[in-house]
C-alpha positions as CSV (number, residue, x, y, z in Angstrom):
1,X,18.4,-4.5,35.2
2,X,20.1,-6.1,32.1
3,X,16.3,-7.4,31.3
4,X,15.0,-3.7,31.1
5,X,18.1,-2.6,29.2
6,X,17.3,-5.3,26.4
7,X,13.8,-4.4,26.1
8,X,14.8,-0.6,25.5
9,X,17.3,-1.7,22.7
10,X,14.9,-4.1,21.3
11,X,12.2,-1.2,20.9
12,X,14.5,1.1,19.2
13,X,15.4,-1.9,16.9
14,X,11.9,-1.7,16.1
15,X,12.7,1.6,13.8
16,X,14.2,-0.7,11.3
17,X,10.9,-1.3,9.8
18,X,11.0,2.4,8.4
19,X,13.7,0.8,5.9
20,X,11.3,-1.3,4.4
21,X,9.2,2.3,3.8
22,X,5.8,1.0,4.7
23,X,3.0,3.3,4.7
24,X,-0.2,4.7,6.2
25,X,-1.7,5.1,9.2
26,X,-4.6,2.7,11.1
27,X,-7.0,5.7,11.7
28,X,-9.8,6.6,9.2
29,X,-9.4,8.9,6.4
30,X,-11.2,9.5,3.3
31,X,-9.6,8.2,0.1
32,X,-9.0,10.7,-2.6
33,X,-11.1,10.7,-5.3
34,X,-10.1,10.0,-8.9
35,X,-11.5,13.0,-10.3
36,X,-9.1,15.1,-12.4
37,X,-9.8,18.7,-10.2
38,X,-9.6,16.4,-6.4
39,X,-5.7,15.1,-7.9
40,X,-4.9,18.6,-8.9
41,X,-5.7,19.5,-4.9
42,X,-4.5,16.3,-3.5
43,X,-1.2,16.7,-1.8
44,X,1.9,14.8,-3.6
45,X,-0.2,14.7,-6.7
46,X,2.6,14.7,-8.8
47,X,5.2,12.4,-6.5
48,X,5.0,8.6,-6.6
49,X,4.8,6.8,-3.3
50,X,7.9,5.7,-2.8
51,X,9.2,9.2,-3.3
52,X,7.1,10.7,-0.8
53,X,8.2,8.0,1.9
54,X,11.5,8.3,1.1
55,X,11.7,12.0,1.3
56,X,10.0,12.0,4.4
57,X,12.7,9.7,5.9
58,X,15.3,11.9,4.6
59,X,13.7,14.7,6.6
60,X,13.4,13.1,9.7
61,X,17.2,12.5,9.8
62,X,17.7,16.3,9.7
63,X,15.9,16.5,13.0
64,X,18.2,18.0,16.1
65,X,15.7,16.7,18.4
66,X,12.3,14.9,18.8
67,X,9.7,13.0,20.9
68,X,9.1,9.4,20.4
69,X,6.1,7.6,21.6
70,X,6.0,4.0,21.0
71,X,3.4,1.5,21.9
72,X,4.1,-2.1,21.4
73,X,2.6,-5.5,22.5
74,X,5.7,-8.1,22.5
75,X,6.1,-11.7,23.5
76,X,6.6,-10.7,27.0
77,X,3.6,-8.7,26.7
78,X,2.6,-5.0,26.1
79,X,5.1,-2.0,26.5
80,X,4.4,1.8,26.5
81,X,7.3,3.9,25.9
82,X,7.8,8.1,25.2
83,X,11.1,10.0,25.5
84,X,12.3,13.2,24.0
85,X,16.0,13.3,23.2
86,X,18.3,15.5,21.1
87,X,21.4,15.9,19.5
88,X,24.4,17.9,20.9
89,X,23.3,18.7,24.4
90,X,23.2,15.2,25.5
91,X,19.7,15.6,27.3
92,X,17.0,13.0,27.5
93,X,14.0,12.6,29.4
94,X,12.2,9.3,29.2
95,X,9.3,6.7,30.5
96,X,8.7,2.8,30.0
97,X,5.7,0.9,30.8
98,X,6.0,-2.7,30.6
99,X,2.6,-3.9,32.4
100,X,3.4,-6.8,34.3
101,X,7.2,-6.1,34.5
102,X,6.6,-2.3,35.9
103,X,8.0,1.1,35.0
104,X,10.6,2.9,34.8
105,X,11.5,6.6,33.6
106,X,14.7,8.2,32.6
107,X,16.9,11.8,32.9
108,X,19.9,12.2,30.7
109,X,21.6,15.1,31.4
110,X,25.0,14.9,29.8
111,X,27.3,12.0,30.9
112,X,24.7,12.0,34.3
113,X,22.0,9.7,34.1
114,X,18.6,9.2,36.5
115,X,16.9,6.2,36.8
116,X,13.7,5.8,38.7
117,X,11.9,1.9,38.9
118,X,9.0,1.2,40.6
119,X,8.2,-1.9,42.8
120,X,6.6,-4.1,40.3
121,X,10.1,-3.4,37.8
122,X,12.3,-3.9,40.9
123,X,11.0,-7.4,41.9
124,X,11.2,-8.2,38.1
125,X,14.6,-7.7,38.4
126,X,15.4,-9.3,41.4
127,X,13.5,-12.6,40.8
128,X,15.8,-15.3,42.3
129,X,17.0,-13.3,44.7
130,X,15.7,-14.1,48.7
131,X,12.6,-12.5,49.5
132,X,14.5,-10.7,52.1
133,X,17.0,-8.9,49.9
134,X,14.2,-8.4,47.4
135,X,12.4,-6.6,50.2
136,X,15.1,-4.4,51.1
137,X,15.8,-3.2,47.4
138,X,12.7,-2.2,47.1
139,X,12.1,-0.5,50.5
140,X,15.3,1.6,49.6
141,X,14.8,2.1,45.9
142,X,11.5,2.0,44.8
143,X,10.3,4.7,43.4
144,X,13.2,7.0,44.3
145,X,15.8,8.3,41.7
146,X,19.6,6.6,41.1
147,X,22.4,8.5,40.0
148,X,24.4,6.4,37.4
149,X,27.2,7.4,34.9
150,X,25.8,7.1,31.3
151,X,29.6,5.5,30.6
152,X,28.7,2.5,32.8
153,X,28.3,-0.8,30.7
154,X,24.9,-1.2,32.1
155,X,23.9,2.0,32.3
156,X,24.5,2.8,28.5
157,X,23.0,-0.3,27.3
158,X,19.8,1.4,29.4
159,X,20.0,5.1,27.9
160,X,20.6,3.3,24.1
161,X,16.9,4.4,23.4
162,X,18.2,8.2,24.2
163,X,20.9,8.7,21.4
164,X,19.2,10.1,19.1
165,X,22.0,10.6,16.7
166,X,22.2,6.5,16.1
167,X,18.6,6.4,15.9
168,X,18.3,8.5,13.2
169,X,20.5,6.6,11.1
170,X,18.2,3.9,11.0
171,X,16.3,6.0,8.9
172,X,17.4,5.3,5.5
173,X,15.9,5.7,2.5
174,X,15.7,2.8,-0.2
175,X,13.5,0.7,-2.5
176,X,10.0,0.6,-1.9
177,X,6.6,-0.2,-2.9
178,X,4.3,2.4,-1.1
179,X,1.0,3.1,-2.1
180,X,-0.5,6.3,-1.4
181,X,-3.6,6.2,0.4
182,X,-5.0,9.9,0.3
183,X,-5.0,12.4,2.7
184,X,-6.2,12.5,6.6
185,X,-5.5,14.5,9.6
186,X,-3.0,13.9,12.3
187,X,-3.1,15.5,15.5
188,X,-5.4,18.1,14.3
189,X,-3.4,19.0,11.3
190,X,-3.5,17.9,7.8
191,X,-1.3,15.0,6.8
192,X,-1.2,12.1,4.3
193,X,-1.0,8.2,4.5
194,X,0.3,5.6,2.7
195,X,0.4,1.5,2.9
196,X,2.7,-1.3,2.2
197,X,2.1,-5.1,2.7
198,X,5.4,-7.1,3.6
199,X,3.8,-11.1,4.2
200,X,1.1,-11.2,6.7
201,X,2.1,-7.8,8.2
202,X,0.7,-4.2,6.9
203,X,3.1,-1.3,7.5
204,X,2.0,2.3,7.5
205,X,3.1,5.9,7.4
206,X,1.6,8.9,8.2
207,X,3.7,12.0,6.7
208,X,3.1,15.7,6.9
209,X,1.7,17.8,3.8
210,X,3.6,20.4,2.2
211,X,7.0,20.6,0.4
212,X,8.7,18.6,3.1
213,X,6.8,15.8,4.0
214,X,8.0,14.9,7.7
215,X,7.5,11.6,9.5
216,X,4.5,11.5,11.8
217,X,3.9,8.2,12.5
218,X,4.3,4.5,11.6
219,X,2.5,1.7,12.6
220,X,2.6,-2.1,11.7
221,X,-0.8,-4.9,12.3
222,X,-1.1,-8.3,11.4
223,X,2.4,-9.5,12.5
224,X,3.3,-11.0,15.9
225,X,4.2,-7.8,17.4
226,X,2.1,-4.7,16.1
227,X,3.2,-1.4,17.1
228,X,2.6,2.0,16.6
229,X,5.4,4.9,16.7
230,X,4.4,8.4,16.7
231,X,7.0,11.4,16.1
232,X,6.4,14.5,17.2
233,X,8.1,18.5,18.6
234,X,10.7,18.3,15.7
235,X,13.9,20.7,16.7
236,X,11.9,21.6,20.1
237,X,14.4,22.0,22.9
238,X,14.3,19.0,25.2
239,X,14.3,20.4,29.0
240,X,15.6,17.9,31.9
241,X,16.2,18.6,35.4
242,X,18.2,16.8,38.3
243,X,16.1,15.5,40.4
244,X,15.5,17.1,43.7
245,X,17.8,15.2,46.4
246,X,14.8,14.4,48.5
247,X,13.7,12.2,45.6
248,X,17.2,10.5,45.3
249,X,18.8,7.8,46.9
250,X,22.6,6.4,47.2
251,X,23.0,3.1,45.8
252,X,26.8,3.2,46.3
């Protein structure tokens, strides 16, 4: 399952684009008016784009838990992932869909890790083995939960995207040329978008409005691996339960 682990780690590494402090959301939204009255009513009217972005990055580092959804096009094909994870309790739930490479789900409760791979992923991970061995693995393991330990080398790589404390360290503020675009909405709530170019890529960021802007969404377009990351459920408890015995398989 090494290939899956590398892909999961790569997904988290994409968060480093935030150090570029790019802005805005791809979805539409009316640009702010230039009239004095509109300026006065606009969120962050007296705050620069870089300061808005850096404040959002600072605030997300304070999160004790969150939900992250990732939609990304990689050189190996499309990938969608989502997980909820927390600091302290070591609790995490998540899933990853890698298109033609299959899908996997994960539950982490402290040091206990439960993994479930579908048939497509099992076959992709068993490439090069005999058809008989592959079929045996599929019959035994596909769509069943396997119990692992978080400290095991292979498992440690697999749950890297569950390590919220390490993930949040990527959200460092710094130099940016973020441009304010204007008010919009996100998930039915007021939001504010900004935008920044880096070569052929356009990075964008959505933040909540108010005195303490929170990071809501980051996206990139124009590059080789466009992606959208959406953040939600800040500081909400992450609930995870051990799979039922009937749904598990002992792989020894």
